[in-house]
N, C-alpha and C positions, 0 to 999 in steps of 0.2 A: 228166595230173594230177600234182601234187607228191607225192613219197613222204614221208609224215610221219615215218616211222622214220628216214630218212636226214637229214631236217632236224633231228630231235632229236639224233642222233649228232653232227652237225656243230656244233650248239650247245654240246654238252658238250666237244667237242674244242677249240673256241675258248676255253671257260672254263678248260680245263686249261692251255692255252698262256698265257693271261693270269695264271693263278695261279703258274705256273712263273716267268714274268717278274717278278711281284711279289716272290716269294721271293728271286730273284737280286738285285734292287735293294735289298731290306732287308738281305740278307747283306753286300753290298758296303758299305752304309752303316754297318753295325755294325763293319766292319773299319776304315774310315777316318774315321768320324765324320760323313760327309756327311748321313746321315739322323739327325736329332737325336731321340733318345728320352729323355723325361724319366724320371729315376730318382728315386724319392721318398725315397731315403736311409733305408730301413728294412731291415736285414738280420737274419736270425734267428741267434741264438746257435748255435754249434757246427754251422753249416751252410755253412761257407765252401767255395766251389768249388775244385777241384783243377785246376791249369794244366799245360800241356805245358812243355817246356824250350826251345823254339825261339824266338829273338828275332824279332819281326815288325816290319814297316814301320809306324812311327808318326810323324806329322807334325802340324804346324800352324804355330805362330809362335814365334820366339825373340826376346824383348825384352831390351834391355840398359840399363844405367844407368852413369853419370849421363846421363839423356836425358829432358827434360820431356815430349816427345811420347809416349814409351814409357810414362811414368808415367800419363799420361792414358788411354792405350790399355788398360793393365792395369786401371785403375779402371773403364773401361767394361765390361770382361768381368765384373768383380765385381758391378757394378750390374745385370747381367742375371739375377742370382739370382732365382728365382721362388718356391721353397719352402724351400730350405736353402742354407747356406754353412757348411761344416765344415772344420776344419783343425788341424794340429799347428803350434806356433809357439814359438820360443825367446824372441824379443823383440818387443814391441809398444809403441813409444813415440811414433810419429809421430801428431800430433794429427789430421791429415787422414784417416789410416787408422781411427783410433778413431771419428771422426765418421761415416765411411762405414758402419761396422758398426752404430752406433747408428741411423742412418737406415734401414738394411735391417731391423733388429729392430723399429723402429716400424711397419714395413709388415707385420709378422706373420711375417717370414721366420725360420726356425729357424737361429739362429747358435750354433755350438758351437766353442770353441777349447780344445784340450788343450795346456796351457802348462807350460813349465819354471818351477818355483817357487823355484829357487835359482840365479839367474843369477850370472854371474861379475863380480867387481870392481865397476865403477861402476854396474852395473845390479842390484845385490843387493836393492834395495827395489822393483823394478818390479812384481813379482807382487802385493805388498800394495797398491800404487797402483792397479793394474788392478781388483782386487777392489772397491776403494772407488769407482772411477770408473764401473764398470758395475753398481753395486749396485741402482740404481733403473731398470734396463732389463731386457729379456728376454734379453740376451746371456748365454749360459751359458759360464762358465769352469770348467775342471777342472784340478787339478794333476796332473802326471805321476807323482806319488810312488808310486802303486799299481803302476806298471810295474816298479819295482825296478831301474831303470837309473841310470846316472850322470847323464846329461843327456838331456832331450828337445831336441835341437838341430835338429829338422826345421823346414822352411819349406815345407809342402805344404798345398794347399787343394783343395776340390772343391765345385762347385755343380751346378745342374740341367743346365748346358750344357758346362762346362769343368773340366778338372783343371789345377792350377797347381803346377809343381814348380820350386822356386826355390833359388838360392844365397843369397837376400836375406831378412833380417828385415824387419819393417815399422817401420823407423826412418828418421830424417832422413838419416843417413849412407848407408843402403842405396839411397835414391832419388836423393840429391843429390850424393854425394861418391865413393862406392866404385865400382869396376868389379864389376858384378853381372850375372847372367843369370836370366831368367824364362822358362821353357818353359811354354807354354799349349797344351793340346790338346783337341779335341772328341772324341777317340777313345773310343767307348763302353766297350770292354773295360777300358781304363786307368781311366776314371772309375768304373766299377762296382767294380773291384778296390780302388781307393783308398777308396771309400765303405765297402766290406766291412772293410778293414783298420782304418780309423778307428773304425768301430763296434765292432770287436773290442777295440782299445786303450781306447776310451771305457768299455767295459763289463768290462775286464780279462779278456778271453777270449784264450787263447793261440792263436797261429797259427804255421805252419812254412813251410819252403821251398816245399812243394807248393801252398800257398795264395797264393803271390805270382806275379803275372804275370811272364812271362820277361823283359820289358823293364825291370822295376822292381828296384831295389836297396833293401833294407830292412835297416838295421843294427839289432842285431848279428847278424842271421840269415844274410844271404847277401852282404853288401857285400865283405868281405875276399876271398872266393873269386872273385866275379865280377871285381873289379878286378884281382886278381893273375892270373887266367886270361887276361884281355884283354891285360895287359902282357906276359905270357909268350908269347902267341900273335902278338904284333906281328912283322911281317916286314920292314917298311920304315921306319916312322916312328912316333914317339911325341911328342905335344905335351901338356904339362901346364901348365895355367894355374890356379894354386891359391894359397891363402893361405900354406900351408907344406907341406913334406914331411918328416915326422919318423919315420914308422913304419919299423922296421928291415927287415922283410920286403920291403916295397914299394921301399925305397931300394936293397936288394940286387938286386932284379929290374931296376930302372932302370940301375943300375951295370953289370950284366951286358950289358944291351942296348947301352950305350955302348961297352963292350969288343967287342961283336959288330959294331960299326960301323953300327948303325942311325942314322938321322937323329933324334936326340933333342934336344928343346928344352923347357926348363923356364922359365916366366915366373912369378916368385914375388913375394910382397909384401916390403916393406922391414922385415924383422925379423931378430933375431940368429940364429935357427935356420937361416935360408936362407943367410946368409953363410958358414956352415960348408960348405954344398954348393959354393959358389963356390971355396972353398979346396981342397976335396977333389976336385972334378971340374973339367973344362975350363971356362974362362970363356965360351967360345962356346956352351956347352951351357946354362948357367944365366944368366938375365937377372933382375936385381933391379929391379923397377919401383917407383919411389918415389911417383909421382903419376900418375893417381888411385890410391888404395889398392886393391890386389888382394884383394878378399874373395870373388871368384867361386871355383867349384870345378868345373873342366872338364878332361877327359882326352879326347884325340883319338887314336885308334889307326888307323894306315895310311890316314888320310883317309877312313875308312869307318864307324867307330863312335865316336860322341860320347857321353860319359858326363857327365851334368849332375846336380848334387844338392847336398844340404846338408852332406855329409860332408867334413871335412878329411882329409888323408892322414896321420892320426895313429892310434896304437894305441887311444887312448881312443875316438875317433870310430867306428872300425871294429868294436871289440869290446865297448864298454860303453855306447854311446849309442843312442837312437832317431834314425836318420837315414834320409832317403829320397832316392833318385835315379832316373834313367831313362836307358836306352840309346836313342839316336836314330840312325837310319841315313839319314834324308832328305838327299839330296845338296845341295839348295838351302840347308838350314839349316847343313850342314857348310861349304859354300862361304862363307856369310855369316860364320861364326865364323872361318874361315881368313883372310878379308879383314880382320877386326878385329885379328888378331894380327900382321899384316904390319908 
């Protein structure tokens, strides 16, 4: 005869093994984004999680412009929004992007944009234009004025499936003319933290260093320290592909690394600020790229740490603006970037 007690114990043992396997799969999924968990975009005030200090492996895809195929791929990720699409943005002038947001809003998707309301020079009236253009839609626009910062210069978005951390505004030049980068990730922890931080900024709730994921840079809270620390800790090489470098502290660090005989390369846009660096440093260190225009903001340290974000290397960006960036360690993404700058 069968022993019913042993059969029962075996049944529970199998269940425990299955439960352990399920927990392991879900945990791995949360770390690398393989298991997609819908986050409904609702965080409670004053309940932001506290993060550790260790940078983790985050990956997915790095898109570049100008590139028509990449523009369509970026659009396809946005179109997958099911319940919400939130983000900080400095400029929104591209008609295709506006129509895309209107299309999502018409489907009942919660669209929220925290916008800069005092753009620079030629775009000084764009905030007023956007308010008028979206007046009869459910797209929610909010000025960044309550943050008390100089500019909201961020270009970061999040939806049910993806986080988008960009160097690019949503303008014609960003997609069609400039050198830009768009990092898109499924990573749950990054997505959730961006939702929490956006919700805090939207509702004017303060947050601090401990509330920011270790891979994220959020100015003016931790950008300066993270960037300066990575530059100081560089042992072999530094590659900077940026619109410009004007901050005195960061310039001094880079100059010291040049004197220490590290392999330092700066690929900068065609403007007067950067020609000063050509004059002061060696010509084989600084490359002024005239076309396409360099609007991207990328720093590569020792071929291991790639910093992507909205922040220029200026005192104003690091100390006075809202800016967001991310540290990526994925070897394939880094290799793709290195291939682009050859």
